C-alpha positions in Angstrom: 54.2 96.2 -25.5 52.6 93.2 -23.8 50.1 93.7 -21.1 51.1 92.6 -17.7 48.4 91.0 -15.6 47.9 88.7 -12.7 46.4 85.3 -12.7 44.3 85.0 -9.6 42.9 81.5 -9.7 43.5 78.7 -12.1 42.9 75.0 -11.5 43.9 72.2 -13.8 42.8 68.7 -13.0 45.6 66.3 -13.8 44.7 63.1 -15.5 41.1 64.2 -16.1 39.5 62.7 -19.2 38.9 65.1 -22.0 35.7 64.8 -24.0 36.6 66.3 -27.4 33.9 64.6 -29.4 31.1 63.9 -27.0 31.9 60.2 -26.8 33.8 60.1 -23.5 31.0 58.3 -21.5 30.7 55.8 -24.3 34.4 55.1 -24.3 34.5 54.8 -20.5 31.8 52.2 -20.6 33.5 50.4 -23.4 36.8 50.4 -21.4 35.0 49.1 -18.3 33.3 46.3 -20.4 36.6 45.4 -22.1 38.5 45.4 -18.7 35.9 43.0 -17.2 36.0 40.8 -20.3 39.8 40.7 -20.0 39.8 39.9 -16.3 37.3 37.0 -16.9 39.4 35.7 -19.8 42.6 35.8 -17.7 40.9 33.9 -14.9 39.7 31.3 -17.5 43.2 30.9 -18.9 44.7 30.3 -15.5 42.9 26.9 -15.3 42.3 26.2 -18.9 43.4 22.8 -20.2 44.2 21.9 -23.8 43.6 18.6 -25.5 46.6 16.6 -26.5 45.6 14.1 -29.2 46.4 10.5 -28.5 44.7 9.5 -25.3 46.4 6.8 -23.2 49.1 6.1 -25.9 50.4 9.7 -25.8 50.1 9.8 -22.0 52.4 6.8 -21.8 54.9 8.2 -24.3 55.0 11.6 -22.6 55.5 9.8 -19.3 58.5 7.8 -20.7 59.9 10.9 -22.3 59.8 13.1 -19.2 61.1 10.3 -17.0 63.9 9.0 -19.1 64.8 11.2 -22.1 64.2 14.8 -21.3 67.4 16.7 -20.9 67.7 19.5 -18.2 70.1 21.8 -16.6 70.1 23.5 -13.2 66.6 24.7 -12.2 65.0 23.1 -15.3 64.9 20.1 -13.0 61.9 21.7 -11.3 60.1 21.8 -14.6 60.8 18.1 -15.1 59.4 17.3 -11.6 56.2 19.3 -12.0 55.6 18.1 -15.5 56.1 14.5 -14.4 53.6 14.9 -11.6 51.0 16.3 -14.1 51.5 13.5 -16.7 51.4 10.8 -14.0 48.1 12.2 -12.7 46.6 12.3 -16.2 47.9 8.8 -17.0 46.4 7.4 -13.8 43.0 9.1 -14.6 42.9 7.5 -18.0 43.9 4.1 -16.8 41.2 4.2 -14.0 38.6 5.3 -16.6 38.0 8.7 -15.1 38.9 10.4 -18.4 39.9 9.4 -21.9 41.8 12.5 -22.9 45.2 14.1 -22.1 44.5 17.6 -21.0 47.4 19.9 -20.2 47.8 23.5 -19.0 49.5 26.1 -21.1 52.5 25.9 -18.8 52.8 22.1 -19.0 52.6 22.3 -22.8 55.3 24.9 -22.9 57.5 22.7 -20.7 57.0 19.6 -22.8 57.6 21.6 -26.0 60.8 23.1 -24.5 62.2 19.7 -23.4 61.2 18.1 -26.7 63.1 20.9 -28.5 66.3 20.0 -26.8 66.1 16.3 -27.8 68.5 14.9 -30.3 68.5 11.6 -31.9 69.8 9.4 -34.7 68.1 7.7 -37.6 64.5 7.3 -38.7 63.2 5.4 -35.6 64.1 8.1 -33.1 62.9 10.8 -35.5 59.6 9.1 -35.9 59.3 8.7 -32.1 60.1 12.3 -31.7 57.5 13.5 -34.2 54.9 11.3 -32.5 55.4 13.3 -29.3 56.1 16.7 -30.9 53.1 17.0 -33.2 50.3 16.6 -30.6 52.2 18.9 -28.2 52.8 21.5 -30.9 49.1 21.3 -32.0 47.8 21.9 -28.4 50.4 24.6 -27.8 49.2 26.3 -31.0 45.7 26.5 -29.6 47.0 27.8 -26.3 49.0 30.5 -28.3 45.8 31.6 -30.0 44.3 32.2 -26.5 47.4 34.1 -25.5 47.3 36.2 -28.7 43.6 37.0 -28.0 44.5 38.1 -24.5 47.4 40.3 -25.8 45.0 41.9 -28.3 42.5 42.6 -25.6 45.2 44.3 -23.5 46.3 46.3 -26.6 42.7 47.3 -27.3 42.1 48.4 -23.8 45.3 50.5 -23.9 44.0 52.2 -27.1 40.7 53.1 -25.5 42.2 54.2 -22.2 44.7 56.4 -24.2 41.8 58.0 -26.1 40.0 58.6 -22.8 43.1 60.1 -21.1 44.4 62.3 -23.9 41.1 63.2 -25.5 42.8 63.0 -28.9 41.2 60.5 -31.2 42.5 60.0 -34.7 40.5 58.5 -37.5 42.4 55.3 -37.1 41.7 55.2 -33.3 38.0 56.0 -34.0 37.8 53.1 -36.4 39.6 50.8 -34.0 37.3 51.8 -31.1 34.3 51.1 -33.3 35.7 47.7 -34.1 36.4 46.9 -30.4 32.9 48.1 -29.5 31.4 45.7 -32.1 33.6 42.8 -30.8 32.7 43.5 -27.2 29.0 43.5 -28.0 29.2 39.9 -29.2 
């Protein structure tokens, strides 16, 4: 027969971190450091520009493409207008000697790549012209994608650390990952 009793006072703190292995404070500091690093990196990416090889020649080709050859539907017209403004400003800067390079934001690279991907043509001449535009844009977009992947990994790592803090359960795999993140963050 089970004893019957009365629970008089019991408090459970919801969402309180659990320190199962004595490393809670270390994890909290790591999470704060990683969160700060992530915020700084996101701010940097908002204004980061990526080099498109080709200088004035590519600026002129991109200008002609966006003005006369880029196909659009419905609200894609807004992308054409914004991208045209950006390439015009860059082209003017190069022609006035203020800069020598074509530098585009991640969003502008995505737009150019998108509109280039819709382009069709016939024969070797149009294929060659297309590749002369596509390759430098794809290369720059590849560098932008590396930054995006880095940001995504930082978000994932932060989630892993926060989960370990919140649940208090740390598997061997998580422990190894947290050690790797800590080593990376220290750099």
